[in-house]
C-alpha positions in Angstrom: -8.3 -20.1 -1.7 -10.6 -20.2 1.5 -9.6 -23.6 3.2 -12.9 -25.1 4.3 -14.6 -28.0 6.2 -17.6 -29.7 4.6 -20.6 -30.1 6.6 -22.6 -32.7 4.2 -21.4 -34.6 1.0 -20.6 -32.5 -1.7 -20.3 -32.9 -5.7 -18.2 -29.9 -7.4 -18.9 -29.3 -11.2 -16.2 -31.6 -12.5 -17.9 -34.5 -11.1 -15.6 -35.0 -7.9 -17.3 -36.3 -5.1 -16.3 -35.0 -1.6 -17.5 -36.5 1.7 -18.6 -34.4 4.7 -15.6 -33.6 7.4 -13.3 -33.2 4.4 -11.3 -30.3 4.6 -10.8 -28.6 1.0 -9.3 -25.7 -0.9 -12.0 -23.9 -3.2 -12.6 -21.1 -5.0 -14.0 -18.4 -3.2 -17.5 -18.3 -5.3 -17.9 -22.1 -4.8 -16.9 -21.4 -0.9 -19.3 -18.7 -0.6 -22.4 -20.9 -2.5 -21.4 -23.6 -0.2 -21.2 -21.4 3.1 -24.6 -19.8 2.0 -26.6 -22.9 2.1 -25.1 -24.3 4.9 -22.6 -26.9 3.7 -19.4 -25.7 4.4 -17.6 -24.0 7.5 -14.3 -21.6 7.3 -11.3 -23.5 8.7 -10.4 -19.6 10.0 -14.0 -19.2 11.3 -13.3 -22.7 13.2 -10.1 -21.9 14.9 -11.3 -18.5 16.0 -14.2 -19.8 17.7 -12.1 -22.0 19.3 -9.1 -19.8 20.6 -12.0 -17.6 22.1 -14.2 -20.6 23.8 -10.1 -21.1 25.4 -10.1 -17.2 26.9 -13.6 -17.8 28.7 -13.8 -16.2 32.3 -15.3 -19.3 33.4 -13.1 -21.5 36.2 -12.0 -24.5 35.5 -13.7 -27.0 37.4 -17.0 -25.1 37.2 -17.9 -24.6 33.5 -19.9 -21.2 35.0 -18.6 -17.5 36.9 -18.3 -17.3 40.2 -21.1 -15.2 41.4 -21.0 -15.5 44.6 -23.5 -16.9 46.9 -27.2 -15.8 46.8 -30.1 -16.3 49.6 -33.6 -16.8 48.6 -36.1 -14.3 50.1 -38.7 -15.5 52.5 -42.0 -15.3 51.4 -44.9 -13.1 53.4 -47.4 -15.3 54.4 -50.9 -13.9 53.3 -53.7 -12.7 56.0 -56.8 -14.5 56.0 
């Protein structure tokens, strides 16, 4: 059964209440419904996104790529 993190409170068909943020194992059909409604995220997807974020090409001290130096072009003055 897929493990999900609830993004909003949820009550299952048996009347059990779950709070937002809980990590729960549900059957595939319930997980599909929750994900379609935007009420849950798969833990496996969260872990994959976190791993991908740590493997970026960005510098450790600045959060952007090193693109080198750029020089602004001077504008030509219009003739009167």
